[in-house]
C-alpha positions as CSV (number, residue, x, y, z in Angstrom):
1,M,0.1,0.0,0.0
2,T,1.1,3.5,-0.8
3,G,0.1,6.6,0.9
4,G,-2.1,4.7,3.3
5,A,-4.7,4.1,0.6
6,P,-6.1,0.6,0.3
7,T,-5.3,-1.7,-2.4
8,V,-6.4,-4.9,-3.6
9,L,-3.0,-6.5,-2.1
10,A,-4.0,-5.5,1.4
11,P,-5.7,-8.9,2.5
12,L,-2.6,-10.5,0.7
13,A,-0.3,-8.2,2.9
14,A,-2.2,-9.3,6.2
15,R,-2.0,-12.7,5.4
16,Y,1.8,-13.1,4.8
17,A,2.5,-10.7,7.9
18,H,0.4,-13.5,9.8
19,W,2.3,-16.4,7.9
20,L,5.7,-14.9,9.1
21,G,5.1,-16.2,12.4
22,L,4.0,-19.6,11.6
23,P,6.2,-22.6,10.9
24,A,6.8,-23.2,7.2
25,A,4.7,-26.4,7.1
26,A,1.5,-24.4,8.3
27,T,1.6,-22.2,5.3
28,H,1.4,-24.9,2.6
29,D,-1.7,-26.8,3.8
30,T,-4.6,-26.4,1.4
31,A,-6.8,-29.1,3.3
32,D,-9.3,-26.4,3.9
33,E,-9.6,-25.4,0.2
34,D,-12.8,-26.4,-2.1
35,P,-11.2,-27.2,-5.4
36,A,-14.4,-25.9,-7.2
37,T,-13.6,-22.5,-5.9
38,V,-10.0,-22.2,-6.8
39,M,-9.0,-19.3,-9.0
40,A,-6.2,-19.0,-11.2
41,M,-4.6,-16.1,-13.2
42,Q,-3.8,-17.0,-16.6
43,V,-0.3,-15.9,-17.8
44,V,0.7,-16.5,-21.3
45,L,4.5,-15.9,-22.2
46,R,5.6,-15.5,-25.8
47,V,8.4,-18.1,-26.2
48,E,10.1,-18.4,-29.6
49,R,11.1,-21.8,-30.6
50,T,14.5,-20.7,-32.0
51,A,15.7,-18.9,-28.9
52,P,13.9,-19.8,-25.8
53,P,14.9,-18.0,-22.8
54,P,16.3,-19.2,-19.8
55,R,13.9,-20.9,-17.1
56,T,14.8,-18.0,-14.5
57,A,13.7,-15.4,-17.2
58,L,10.3,-17.1,-17.8
59,L,9.7,-17.2,-14.0
60,E,10.7,-13.5,-13.5
61,A,8.0,-12.7,-16.3
62,A,5.4,-14.6,-15.0
63,A,5.8,-12.9,-11.5
64,T,5.9,-9.5,-13.1
65,A,2.9,-10.2,-15.0
66,A,1.0,-11.2,-11.9
67,L,2.1,-8.2,-9.9
68,A,1.3,-6.0,-13.1
69,V,-2.4,-7.3,-12.9
70,C,-2.6,-6.6,-9.2
71,L,-1.2,-3.0,-9.3
72,D,-3.4,-2.2,-12.4
73,P,-6.0,0.6,-11.8
74,R,-8.6,-1.8,-12.9
75,S,-7.9,-4.1,-9.9
76,A,-8.5,-1.0,-7.4
77,P,-11.9,-0.5,-5.4
78,G,-14.3,0.1,-8.1
79,G,-12.2,-1.2,-10.9
80,D,-13.7,-3.8,-13.6
81,W,-11.2,-6.2,-12.1
82,H,-11.7,-5.6,-8.4
83,E,-14.1,-8.3,-7.4
84,P,-12.2,-11.2,-9.3
85,M,-9.0,-9.8,-8.1
86,A,-10.2,-9.6,-4.5
87,T,-11.5,-13.0,-4.5
88,W,-8.1,-14.4,-6.1
89,I,-6.1,-12.5,-3.6
90,T,-7.9,-13.8,-0.3
91,G,-7.6,-17.3,-1.6
92,R,-4.5,-19.4,-2.6
93,I,-2.6,-17.6,-5.1
94,R,-2.5,-19.7,-8.4
95,K,-1.1,-18.9,-11.7
96,V,-1.4,-21.0,-14.8
97,T,1.1,-20.2,-17.3
98,R,1.4,-21.4,-20.9
99,R,3.6,-20.3,-23.7
100,A,2.5,-19.0,-27.0
101,R,4.0,-17.8,-30.4
102,G,2.5,-16.8,-33.8
103,A,-1.1,-16.9,-34.3
104,H,-1.5,-18.1,-30.7
105,W,0.2,-15.1,-29.5
106,Q,-2.0,-12.9,-31.4
107,A,-5.2,-14.5,-30.3
108,V,-4.3,-14.0,-26.6
109,H,-4.7,-10.3,-27.4
110,T,-8.4,-10.6,-27.8
111,L,-8.6,-11.2,-24.3
112,P,-9.0,-8.9,-21.4
113,G,-5.7,-8.3,-19.6
114,L,-2.4,-6.6,-19.9
115,T,0.6,-7.1,-22.2
116,L,4.0,-6.2,-20.8
117,P,6.8,-5.5,-23.2
118,P,10.1,-7.2,-22.8
119,P,12.7,-5.8,-20.3
120,P,15.7,-4.1,-21.7
121,A,18.3,-6.2,-23.2
122,P,20.6,-7.8,-20.8
123,P,24.3,-6.8,-20.8
124,A,26.3,-8.6,-23.4
125,G,27.1,-12.2,-22.5
126,A,24.3,-12.5,-20.1
127,G,21.9,-14.5,-22.1
128,P,18.7,-13.9,-24.3
129,P,16.3,-11.1,-23.3
130,H,13.0,-11.8,-21.8
131,E,9.8,-12.4,-24.1
132,P,6.9,-10.2,-24.0
133,V,4.1,-11.5,-21.5
134,T,0.4,-11.3,-21.2
135,A,-1.6,-11.8,-18.1
136,E,-5.4,-11.6,-17.7
137,P,-7.3,-11.3,-14.2
138,P,-8.7,-14.7,-12.7
């Protein structure tokens, strides 16, 4: 939260603050979860066949996309995405990440969500740059 204004992330921050005082095993228990109500954010990563990025770059891109959706103004109270985001944040955080290229990548752009540009190119010798990523609210 910035400036004291509530955000969609407030329940998440409160839960993690509580979890910090728990043993690690207590934070992984999903026994109380109804599988029928689990929500997942869909994340699509553009991954070209000829130069796939390293796994760490893909994980960073997926995390960046999830955070970008959470911080998007449409996820704020009163925004179009607030209700599904608030439900997602108050439950278990799930993301389903898929890869796409070509026509499938173009088709993703018809869905509601965000498309993030690839980050700046890494320094010489640091490996291939990240690919663009698209994420939609749960």
